One Martini backbone bead per residue (centre of mass of N, CA, C, O) as a GRO file, in nm:
protein
  450
    1MET     BB    1  21.644   0.587   8.642
    2SER     BB    2  21.531   0.832   8.780
    3SER     BB    3  21.585   1.112   8.902
    4SER     BB    4  21.766   1.255   9.187
    5PRO     BB    5  21.867   1.380   9.461
    6PRO     BB    6  22.109   1.451   9.642
    7ILE     BB    7  22.293   1.332   9.884
    8PRO     BB    8  22.360   1.416  10.192
    9VAL     BB    9  22.645   1.568  10.329
   10VAL     BB   10  22.841   1.537  10.592
   11PRO     BB   11  22.992   1.728  10.783
   12GLY     BB   12  23.342   1.700  10.904
   13ALA     BB   13  23.551   1.601  10.714
   14TRP     BB   14  23.851   1.472  10.681
   15PRO     BB   15  24.139   1.455  10.553
   16VAL     BB   16  24.147   1.132  10.405
   17VAL     BB   17  23.956   1.007  10.663
   18GLY     BB   18  23.711   1.163  10.720
   19HIS     BB   19  23.477   1.014  10.962
   20VAL     BB   20  23.661   0.821  11.143
   21PRO     BB   21  23.700   0.981  11.411
   22GLN     BB   22  23.401   0.980  11.500
   23LEU     BB   23  23.359   0.666  11.488
   24VAL     BB   24  23.587   0.610  11.706
   25LEU     BB   25  23.534   0.830  11.946
   26ARG     BB   26  23.193   0.888  11.881
   27PRO     BB   27  22.970   0.694  11.754
   28LEU     BB   28  22.690   0.739  11.896
   29ALA     BB   29  22.671   1.049  11.866
   30PHE     BB   30  22.712   1.060  11.559
   31LEU     BB   31  22.471   0.889  11.468
   32LYS     BB   32  22.251   1.064  11.609
   33SER     BB   33  22.323   1.330  11.441
   34LEU     BB   34  22.233   1.256  11.134
   35ALA     BB   35  21.923   1.314  11.120
   36GLY     BB   36  21.975   1.632  11.072
   37HIS     BB   37  22.062   1.580  10.751
   38GLY     BB   38  21.872   1.316  10.700
   39ASP     BB   39  21.744   1.005  10.596
   40LEU     BB   40  21.989   1.009  10.384
   41VAL     BB   41  22.341   0.975  10.424
   42GLU     BB   42  22.680   1.097  10.377
   43ILE     BB   43  22.984   0.943  10.438
   44ARG     BB   44  23.339   0.893  10.529
   45LEU     BB   45  23.584   0.644  10.438
   46GLY     BB   46  23.781   0.833  10.366
   47ARG     BB   47  23.699   0.827  10.020
   48LYS     BB   48  23.460   0.652  10.093
   49PRO     BB   49  23.135   0.596  10.063
   50LEU     BB   50  22.876   0.617  10.319
   51TYR     BB   51  22.558   0.510  10.407
   52VAL     BB   52  22.278   0.649  10.609
   53ALA     BB   53  21.997   0.531  10.782
   54THR     BB   54  21.774   0.755  10.978
   55HIS     BB   55  21.504   0.622  10.885
   56PRO     BB   56  21.271   0.387  10.918
   57GLU     BB   57  21.170   0.372  10.625
   58VAL     BB   58  21.451   0.331  10.499
   59ALA     BB   59  21.534   0.086  10.654
   60ARG     BB   60  21.298  -0.093  10.573
   61SER     BB   61  21.343  -0.086  10.272
   62MET     BB   62  21.620  -0.232  10.292
   63LEU     BB   63  21.530  -0.491  10.479
   64VAL     BB   64  21.241  -0.551  10.321
   65THR     BB   65  21.098  -0.423  10.066
   66ASN     BB   66  21.415  -0.406   9.913
   67ALA     BB   67  21.591  -0.666   9.976
   68HIS     BB   68  21.671  -0.762   9.676
   69ASP     BB   69  21.880  -0.504   9.659
   70PHE     BB   70  22.022  -0.653   9.906
   71SER     BB   71  22.315  -0.732  10.098
   72ARG     BB   72  22.538  -0.853  10.274
   73SER     BB   73  22.827  -0.747  10.377
   74SER     BB   74  23.153  -0.836  10.318
   75ARG     BB   75  23.259  -0.747  10.596
   76THR     BB   76  23.122  -0.965  10.757
   77ALA     BB   77  23.241  -1.210  10.631
   78LYS     BB   78  23.538  -1.132  10.684
   79SER     BB   79  23.518  -1.111  11.007
   80LEU     BB   80  23.419  -1.447  11.007
   81ARG     BB   81  23.613  -1.645  10.841
   82PHE     BB   82  23.766  -1.782  11.079
   83VAL     BB   83  23.515  -1.974  11.125
   84GLY     BB   84  23.321  -1.945  10.871
   85PRO     BB   85  23.010  -2.021  10.692
   86ILE     BB   86  22.804  -1.869  10.865
   87LEU     BB   87  22.492  -1.744  10.897
   88VAL     BB   88  22.590  -1.439  10.984
   89ALA     BB   89  22.780  -1.430  10.695
   90THR     BB   90  22.599  -1.505  10.487
   91ARG     BB   91  22.451  -1.499  10.151
   92ASP     BB   92  22.177  -1.536  10.001
   93GLU     BB   93  22.129  -1.854   9.920
   94PRO     BB   94  22.302  -1.980  10.142
   95HIS     BB   95  22.146  -1.839  10.366
   96LEU     BB   96  21.860  -1.957  10.314
   97ARG     BB   97  21.937  -2.252  10.349
   98GLN     BB   98  22.050  -2.235  10.641
   99ARG     BB   99  21.801  -2.110  10.766
  100ARG     BB  100  21.597  -2.339  10.712
  101LEU     BB  101  21.772  -2.557  10.867
  102MET     BB  102  21.780  -2.389  11.155
  103GLN     BB  103  21.494  -2.299  11.248
  104PRO     BB  104  21.400  -2.545  11.437
  105THR     BB  105  21.604  -2.478  11.670
  106PHE     BB  106  21.397  -2.201  11.738
  107HIS     BB  107  21.149  -2.314  11.809
  108ARG     BB  108  20.914  -2.285  12.053
  109ALA     BB  109  20.919  -2.597  12.127
  110ARG     BB  110  21.238  -2.577  12.195
  111LEU     BB  111  21.284  -2.339  12.388
  112ASP     BB  112  21.203  -2.474  12.659
  113SER     BB  113  21.451  -2.672  12.674
  114TYR     BB  114  21.666  -2.430  12.743
  115VAL     BB  115  21.601  -2.305  13.029
  116SER     BB  116  21.773  -2.494  13.203
  117SER     BB  117  22.041  -2.396  13.091
  118MET     BB  118  22.013  -2.101  13.165
  119ALA     BB  119  21.983  -2.148  13.476
  120ALA     BB  120  22.239  -2.319  13.525
  121ALA     BB  121  22.442  -2.107  13.433
  122THR     BB  122  22.363  -1.890  13.643
  123GLU     BB  123  22.422  -2.053  13.895
  124GLU     BB  124  22.717  -2.126  13.844
  125VAL     BB  125  22.833  -1.830  13.832
  126THR     BB  126  22.680  -1.720  14.114
  127ALA     BB  127  22.764  -1.907  14.347
  128PRO     BB  128  23.034  -1.749  14.453
  129TRP     BB  129  22.878  -1.543  14.570
  130SER     BB  130  22.902  -1.269  14.808
  131PRO     BB  131  22.839  -1.065  15.037
  132GLY     BB  132  22.982  -0.760  14.908
  133ASP     BB  133  23.058  -0.808  14.634
  134ALA     BB  134  23.244  -0.700  14.349
  135VAL     BB  135  23.104  -0.713  14.038
  136ALA     BB  136  23.178  -0.796  13.705
  137VAL     BB  137  22.927  -0.795  13.501
  138ALA     BB  138  22.998  -0.851  13.197
  139PRO     BB  139  23.169  -1.106  13.246
  140ALA     BB  140  22.952  -1.274  13.390
  141MET     BB  141  22.750  -1.271  13.148
  142THR     BB  142  22.941  -1.403  12.949
  143ASP     BB  143  22.964  -1.668  13.112
  144ILE     BB  144  22.667  -1.739  13.088
  145ALA     BB  145  22.641  -1.738  12.775
  146VAL     BB  146  22.842  -1.958  12.723
  147LEU     BB  147  22.702  -2.181  12.895
  148THR     BB  148  22.435  -2.176  12.756
  149MET     BB  149  22.528  -2.263  12.474
  150THR     BB  150  22.671  -2.533  12.555
  151LYS     BB  151  22.420  -2.661  12.701
  152SER     BB  152  22.223  -2.636  12.444
  153LEU     BB  153  22.396  -2.815  12.248
  154PHE     BB  154  22.461  -3.027  12.506
  155PHE     BB  155  22.292  -3.276  12.682
  156SER     BB  156  22.480  -3.492  12.652
  157GLU     BB  157  22.759  -3.675  12.760
  158LEU     BB  158  22.876  -3.688  12.462
  159GLY     BB  159  22.934  -3.353  12.487
  160THR     BB  160  23.160  -3.289  12.700
  161ASP     BB  161  23.417  -3.217  12.528
  162ALA     BB  162  23.281  -2.999  12.352
  163GLU     BB  163  23.192  -2.816  12.583
  164ALA     BB  164  23.474  -2.759  12.695
  165ALA     BB  165  23.602  -2.652  12.433
  166LEU     BB  166  23.386  -2.423  12.386
  167ARG     BB  167  23.420  -2.280  12.650
  168LYS     BB  168  23.719  -2.213  12.609
  169ALA     BB  169  23.664  -2.067  12.318
  170GLY     BB  170  23.440  -1.855  12.346
  171HIS     BB  171  23.600  -1.601  12.437
  172ALA     BB  172  23.804  -1.605  12.205
  173ILE     BB  173  23.603  -1.587  11.970
  174LEU     BB  174  23.471  -1.323  12.052
  175ALA     BB  175  23.733  -1.154  12.049
  176GLY     BB  176  23.803  -1.217  11.758
  177ALA     BB  177  23.549  -1.078  11.631
  178ARG     BB  178  23.631  -0.794  11.726
  179ILE     BB  179  23.901  -0.777  11.575
  180ALA     BB  180  23.802  -0.862  11.287
  181SER     BB  181  23.619  -0.613  11.244
  182LEU     BB  182  23.884  -0.433  11.193
  183ALA     BB  183  24.093  -0.687  11.072
  184PRO     BB  184  24.008  -0.931  10.857
  185ASN     BB  185  24.269  -0.992  10.678
  186LEU     BB  186  24.471  -1.024  10.932
  187TYR     BB  187  24.354  -1.215  11.158
  188ARG     BB  188  24.385  -1.520  11.043
  189TRP     BB  189  24.720  -1.486  11.087
  190LEU     BB  190  24.694  -1.476  11.382
  191PRO     BB  191  24.810  -1.590  11.715
  192THR     BB  192  24.535  -1.623  11.859
  193PRO     BB  193  24.328  -1.764  12.081
  194GLY     BB  194  24.106  -1.810  11.871
  195ASN     BB  195  24.273  -1.957  11.654
  196ARG     BB  196  24.403  -2.175  11.856
  197SER     BB  197  24.114  -2.300  11.951
  198LEU     BB  198  23.963  -2.417  11.698
  199PRO     BB  199  24.083  -2.701  11.639
  200ALA     BB  200  23.985  -2.833  11.904
  201ALA     BB  201  23.684  -2.770  11.874
  202ARG     BB  202  23.638  -2.920  11.607
  203LYS     BB  203  23.726  -3.194  11.696
  204ALA     BB  204  23.521  -3.229  11.930
  205ILE     BB  205  23.266  -3.190  11.756
  206HIS     BB  206  23.316  -3.431  11.560
  207HIS     BB  207  23.313  -3.648  11.776
  208THR     BB  208  23.019  -3.584  11.865
  209ILE     BB  209  22.880  -3.647  11.605
  210ASP     BB  210  22.968  -3.941  11.590
  211ALA     BB  211  22.833  -4.022  11.865
  212TYR     BB  212  22.543  -3.947  11.785
  213ARG     BB  213  22.514  -4.133  11.542
  214ALA     BB  214  22.571  -4.400  11.699
  215ASP     BB  215  22.333  -4.359  11.901
  216GLY     BB  216  22.051  -4.227  11.743
  217ARG     BB  217  21.949  -3.998  11.922
  218ASP     BB  218  21.732  -3.754  12.050
  219HIS     BB  219  21.844  -3.498  12.282
  220GLY     BB  220  21.703  -3.199  12.239
  221ASP     BB  221  21.925  -3.040  12.109
  222MET     BB  222  22.095  -2.856  11.884
  223LEU     BB  223  22.259  -3.073  11.753
  224SER     BB  224  22.024  -3.264  11.680
  225MET     BB  225  21.883  -3.057  11.495
  226LEU     BB  226  22.115  -3.017  11.292
  227MET     BB  227  22.134  -3.329  11.214
  228ARG     BB  228  21.798  -3.331  11.121
  229ALA     BB  229  21.810  -3.132  10.912
  230GLN     BB  230  21.582  -3.037  10.642
  231ASP     BB  231  21.489  -2.987  10.329
  232SER     BB  232  21.265  -3.013  10.072
  233ALA     BB  233  21.489  -3.223   9.931
  234GLY     BB  234  21.649  -3.376  10.183
  235ARG     BB  235  21.872  -3.199  10.273
  236THR     BB  236  22.171  -3.177  10.459
  237LEU     BB  237  22.402  -3.122  10.677
  238SER     BB  238  22.718  -3.132  10.708
  239ASP     BB  239  22.959  -3.187  10.933
  240ASP     BB  240  23.102  -2.920  10.870
  241GLU     BB  241  22.851  -2.742  10.892
  242ILE     BB  242  22.782  -2.805  11.178
  243CYS     BB  243  23.041  -2.714  11.312
  244THR     BB  244  23.029  -2.422  11.209
  245GLU     BB  245  22.747  -2.356  11.348
  246VAL     BB  246  22.839  -2.402  11.636
  247LEU     BB  247  23.050  -2.176  11.631
  248GLY     BB  248  22.850  -1.953  11.544
  249LEU     BB  249  22.677  -1.959  11.801
  250ALA     BB  250  22.910  -1.859  11.979
  251VAL     BB  251  22.923  -1.582  11.839
  252ALA     BB  252  22.606  -1.490  11.827
  253GLY     BB  253  22.505  -1.599  12.140
  254ILE     BB  254  22.670  -1.400  12.350
  255GLY     BB  255  22.692  -1.080  12.332
  256GLY     BB  256  22.398  -0.988  12.351
  257PRO     BB  257  22.291  -1.109  12.623
  258ALA     BB  258  22.522  -0.995  12.795
  259ALA     BB  259  22.454  -0.698  12.748
  260THR     BB  260  22.160  -0.690  12.839
  261ALA     BB  261  22.189  -0.797  13.123
  262SER     BB  262  22.376  -0.573  13.218
  263TRP     BB  263  22.170  -0.343  13.175
  264VAL     BB  264  21.947  -0.443  13.363
  265LEU     BB  265  22.113  -0.436  13.623
  266CYS     BB  266  22.188  -0.142  13.608
  267GLU     BB  267  21.885  -0.029  13.604
  268LEU     BB  268  21.796  -0.152  13.870
  269GLY     BB  269  22.006   0.008  14.037
  270ARG     BB  270  21.885   0.297  13.939
  271ASN     BB  271  21.571   0.168  13.977
  272PRO     BB  272  21.377   0.099  14.241
  273ASP     BB  273  21.091   0.065  14.121
  274ILE     BB  274  21.160  -0.145  13.912
  275GLU     BB  275  21.290  -0.347  14.100
  276ARG     BB  276  21.035  -0.394  14.277
  277ARG     BB  277  20.855  -0.510  14.046
  278VAL     BB  278  21.036  -0.747  13.986
  279HIS     BB  279  21.031  -0.875  14.271
  280GLU     BB  280  20.726  -0.911  14.293
  281GLU     BB  281  20.699  -1.103  14.051
  282LEU     BB  282  20.898  -1.318  14.146
  283ASP     BB  283  20.762  -1.373  14.430
  284THR     BB  284  20.499  -1.486  14.282
  285PHE     BB  285  20.629  -1.706  14.061
  286VAL     BB  286  20.914  -1.775  14.201
  287THR     BB  287  20.907  -2.047  14.426
  288ASP     BB  288  21.142  -2.175  14.252
  289LEU     BB  289  21.461  -2.325  14.186
  290PRO     BB  290  21.434  -2.341  13.883
  291PRO     BB  291  21.273  -2.202  13.641
  292THR     BB  292  21.023  -2.251  13.435
  293PRO     BB  293  20.888  -2.189  13.135
  294GLN     BB  294  20.608  -2.110  13.253
  295VAL     BB  295  20.725  -1.887  13.444
  296ILE     BB  296  20.865  -1.709  13.235
  297ALA     BB  297  20.599  -1.643  13.074
  298GLN     BB  298  20.476  -1.472  13.332
  299LEU     BB  299  20.703  -1.239  13.311
  300THR     BB  300  20.599  -0.954  13.204
  301TYR     BB  301  20.769  -0.724  13.325
  302THR     BB  302  21.045  -0.838  13.272
  303HIS     BB  303  21.014  -0.835  12.967
  304GLN     BB  304  20.992  -0.523  12.953
  305VAL     BB  305  21.270  -0.468  13.061
  306VAL     BB  306  21.427  -0.614  12.840
  307LYS     BB  307  21.306  -0.454  12.599
  308GLU     BB  308  21.420  -0.181  12.697
  309ALA     BB  309  21.713  -0.260  12.675
  310LEU     BB  310  21.694  -0.324  12.368
  311ARG     BB  311  21.620  -0.034  12.293
  312LYS     BB  312  21.853   0.138  12.441
  313TYR     BB  313  22.089  -0.124  12.388
  314PRO     BB  314  22.174  -0.190  12.109
  315GLY     BB  315  22.301  -0.231  11.840
  316TRP     BB  316  22.502   0.016  11.646
  317VAL     BB  317  22.544  -0.171  11.376
  318GLY     BB  318  22.457  -0.206  11.027
  319MET     BB  319  22.492  -0.382  10.697
  320ARG     BB  320  22.471  -0.310  10.348
  321CYS     BB  321  22.447  -0.407   9.988
  322ALA     BB  322  22.416  -0.304   9.674
  323VAL     BB  323  22.336  -0.514   9.379
  324ARG     BB  324  22.195  -0.260   9.266
  325GLU     BB  325  22.034  -0.022   9.134
  326THR     BB  326  21.857   0.204   9.363
  327ARG     BB  327  21.612   0.287   9.601
  328LEU     BB  328  21.592   0.534   9.876
  329GLY     BB  329  21.341   0.680   9.874
  330GLU     BB  330  21.447   0.961   9.683
  331TYR     BB  331  21.702   0.792   9.630
  332THR     BB  332  21.996   0.699   9.450
  333LEU     BB  333  22.177   0.393   9.421
  334PRO     BB  334  22.446   0.234   9.362
  335GLU     BB  335  22.618  -0.017   9.275
  336GLY     BB  336  22.784  -0.111   9.586
  337ALA     BB  337  22.651   0.033   9.800
  338GLU     BB  338  22.698   0.128  10.134
  339VAL     BB  339  22.477   0.056  10.416
  340ILE     BB  340  22.376   0.198  10.721
  341TYR     BB  341  22.241   0.107  11.048
  342SER     BB  342  22.101   0.227  11.369
  343ALA     BB  343  21.948   0.106  11.640
  344TYR     BB  344  22.038   0.312  11.843
  345ALA     BB  345  21.948   0.571  11.696
  346LEU     BB  346  21.650   0.496  11.640
  347GLN     BB  347  21.585   0.409  11.957
  348ASN     BB  348  21.704   0.726  12.045
  349ASP     BB  349  21.455   0.873  11.911
  350PRO     BB  350  21.205   1.108  11.981
  351ARG     BB  351  21.019   1.055  11.734
  352TRP     BB  352  20.966   0.734  11.829
  353TYR     BB  353  21.072   0.787  12.148
  354PRO     BB  354  20.966   0.918  12.416
  355GLY     BB  355  21.203   0.965  12.614
  356PRO     BB  356  21.480   0.790  12.547
  357GLU     BB  357  21.647   0.829  12.820
  358ARG     BB  358  21.442   0.661  12.942
  359PHE     BB  359  21.375   0.396  13.161
  360ASP     BB  360  21.060   0.237  13.022
  361PRO     BB  361  20.874  -0.041  13.044
  362ASP     BB  362  20.581   0.077  12.991
  363ARG     BB  363  20.606   0.118  12.678
  364TRP     BB  364  20.529  -0.222  12.670
  365ASP     BB  365  20.233  -0.192  12.774
  366SER     BB  366  19.942  -0.322  12.635
  367LYS     BB  367  19.727  -0.223  12.848
  368GLN     BB  368  19.842   0.094  12.782
  369GLY     BB  369  19.918   0.100  12.468
  370GLY     BB  370  20.175  -0.024  12.415
  371GLY     BB  371  20.424  -0.121  12.159
  372LYS     BB  372  20.387   0.119  11.945
  373VAL     BB  373  20.565   0.140  11.642
  374SER     BB  374  20.741   0.220  11.392
  375LYS     BB  375  20.828   0.115  11.107
  376GLY     BB  376  21.176   0.059  11.165
  377ALA     BB  377  21.216   0.140  11.490
  378TRP     BB  378  21.258  -0.186  11.523
  379VAL     BB  379  21.610  -0.330  11.504
  380THR     BB  380  21.762  -0.516  11.704
  381PHE     BB  381  21.716  -0.789  11.493
  382SER     BB  382  21.639  -0.664  11.269
  383ALA     BB  383  21.525  -0.748  10.921
  384GLY     BB  384  21.406  -0.988  10.733
  385VAL     BB  385  21.627  -1.214  10.594
  386TYR     BB  386  21.849  -1.119  10.836
  387LYS     BB  387  21.711  -1.187  11.077
  388CYS     BB  388  21.736  -1.293  11.374
  389ILE     BB  389  21.694  -1.636  11.464
  390GLY     BB  390  21.749  -1.576  11.804
  391ASP     BB  391  21.550  -1.379  11.951
  392ALA     BB  392  21.382  -1.556  12.153
  393PHE     BB  393  21.632  -1.681  12.291
  394ALA     BB  394  21.751  -1.406  12.400
  395ILE     BB  395  21.508  -1.322  12.572
  396THR     BB  396  21.474  -1.578  12.747
  397GLU     BB  397  21.756  -1.568  12.862
  398THR     BB  398  21.749  -1.290  13.002
  399VAL     BB  399  21.507  -1.347  13.184
  400THR     BB  400  21.631  -1.591  13.327
  401ILE     BB  401  21.874  -1.449  13.447
  402ILE     BB  402  21.713  -1.236  13.614
  403ALA     BB  403  21.537  -1.437  13.773
  404VAL     BB  404  21.773  -1.573  13.925
  405ILE     BB  405  21.922  -1.331  14.041
  406ALA     BB  406  21.663  -1.153  14.163
  407SER     BB  407  21.583  -1.389  14.367
  408ARG     BB  408  21.876  -1.351  14.544
  409TRP     BB  409  21.960  -1.059  14.434
  410ARG     BB  410  22.115  -0.745  14.486
  411LEU     BB  411  22.228  -0.474  14.278
  412ARG     BB  412  22.472  -0.227  14.353
  413PRO     BB  413  22.607   0.055  14.290
  414LEU     BB  414  22.888   0.213  14.292
  415PRO     BB  415  23.000   0.469  14.441
  416GLY     BB  416  23.057   0.716  14.193
  417HIS     BB  417  22.976   0.537  13.944
  418ASN     BB  418  22.995   0.608  13.606
  419VAL     BB  419  22.819   0.492  13.329
  420ARG     BB  420  22.944   0.395  13.016
  421GLU     BB  421  22.907   0.394  12.677
  422VAL     BB  422  23.028   0.123  12.480
  423THR     BB  423  23.200  -0.017  12.204
  424GLU     BB  424  23.172  -0.370  12.089
  425ALA     BB  425  23.168  -0.412  11.801
  426THR     BB  426  22.811  -0.423  11.793
  427HIS     BB  427  22.807  -0.344  12.086
  428VAL     BB  428  22.664  -0.217  12.395
  429LEU     BB  429  22.842  -0.124  12.690
  430PRO     BB  430  22.909  -0.119  13.024
  431HIS     BB  431  23.171   0.040  13.157
  432LYS     BB  432  23.309  -0.119  13.416
  433LEU     BB  433  23.086  -0.271  13.563
  434ARG     BB  434  23.018  -0.246  13.917
  435MET     BB  435  22.862  -0.457  14.174
  436ILE     BB  436  22.684  -0.498  14.462
  437VAL     BB  437  22.609  -0.782  14.649
  438GLN     BB  438  22.280  -0.872  14.777
  439PRO     BB  439  22.082  -1.046  14.966
  440ARG     BB  440  21.751  -1.212  14.939
  441THR     BB  441  21.578  -1.235  15.184
  442ALA     BB  442  21.276  -1.273  15.317
  443GLN     BB  443  21.284  -0.984  15.444
  444LYS     BB  444  21.383  -0.832  15.192
  445ARG     BB  445  21.150  -0.902  15.018
  446GLN     BB  446  20.941  -0.743  15.194
  447ASN     BB  447  21.158  -0.480  15.162
  448ALA     BB  448  21.227  -0.404  14.856
  449ALA     BB  449  21.133  -0.091  14.856
  450VAL     BB  450  21.362   0.026  15.062
   0.00000   0.00000   0.00000
């Protein structure tokens, strides 16, 4: 391979530990600062080099154009191996096989059938709310996301035990994934709630699979789709693989929607004009609860609000590993090089998004020429062969959550409470966000702008 210039090394590395203090103490600010050093830069994890793609074209080259030269990092697989070889942790050919088998579960034709589960989960979690309550927003949204996933997996009463077991395990599994991302080799040996809850969840899921097979019907849920999935050679997922993917959906399908919904509610509380427009749209189209899939599809402005939250507060880090010597931009990378990209840094860069600090849903208004961004500058759900398979599900879920909540409630920020962005696993969350709930009566709906 032809010679290339040296990759710029970011200054400020500490002896022995490298740039670990910056990544631990202020990861978001640190990653945003790296673009000033080059399109592809080198930082240090201890003495080990780690490369960071800070330009959309470089990120896209790694994720899409030259994707055959990169694989998912082994760090991801290690951090999730306490669950098993799930889709979001597998690599290369095993990943492609699982992806093809699972793809129909998230087809648009199936997506509509999950909206009722999304709405029911939101109504169940918010039913105990009373006027004046101070709600811990992120935990409430996590509860909704857990319920949404379990209800979408099992429509039939045959799945009642599995739904209950997975609901109980969902929070523990999610917390386990966060801890395992920091200490993957140690985590699977620890007696954590996540590790303790997995055997019971696996047992209940296997019993449900047996019951579904004996019943023989397609219940229209995710489990039915996984059980009926076939590749081009007619091969299906084994029962163990189905069970593992059910658990994998609990890991992958909870944290993201919960974080996004939390940020949407936070931004509605901060921005009365945006909140008013959301309320006006909901009052026009959501004439009854729960909303139907057709109604959710009509909520154009609410979709823009959700997309802006996904732009401003996406996952903060993703990683790939070079499987052979390759080039990224003008630079040569050795085989085995680990490269990270930050959707958060790319999507909060003023070069690609003017005024990135503004929460501006109108930047996605296609009628005003919005929604046009540089290739590689929108990587909320990654891109290429490892792109999130459930992106449409996550967006529909978040829109449905907001539609149900904002049709009934206004959430006001606690006076004097400044919301900080914090990282948790790969997500960016509003730290300890608490909001006061106020009912939207008919009169308040008429005066929503006040």
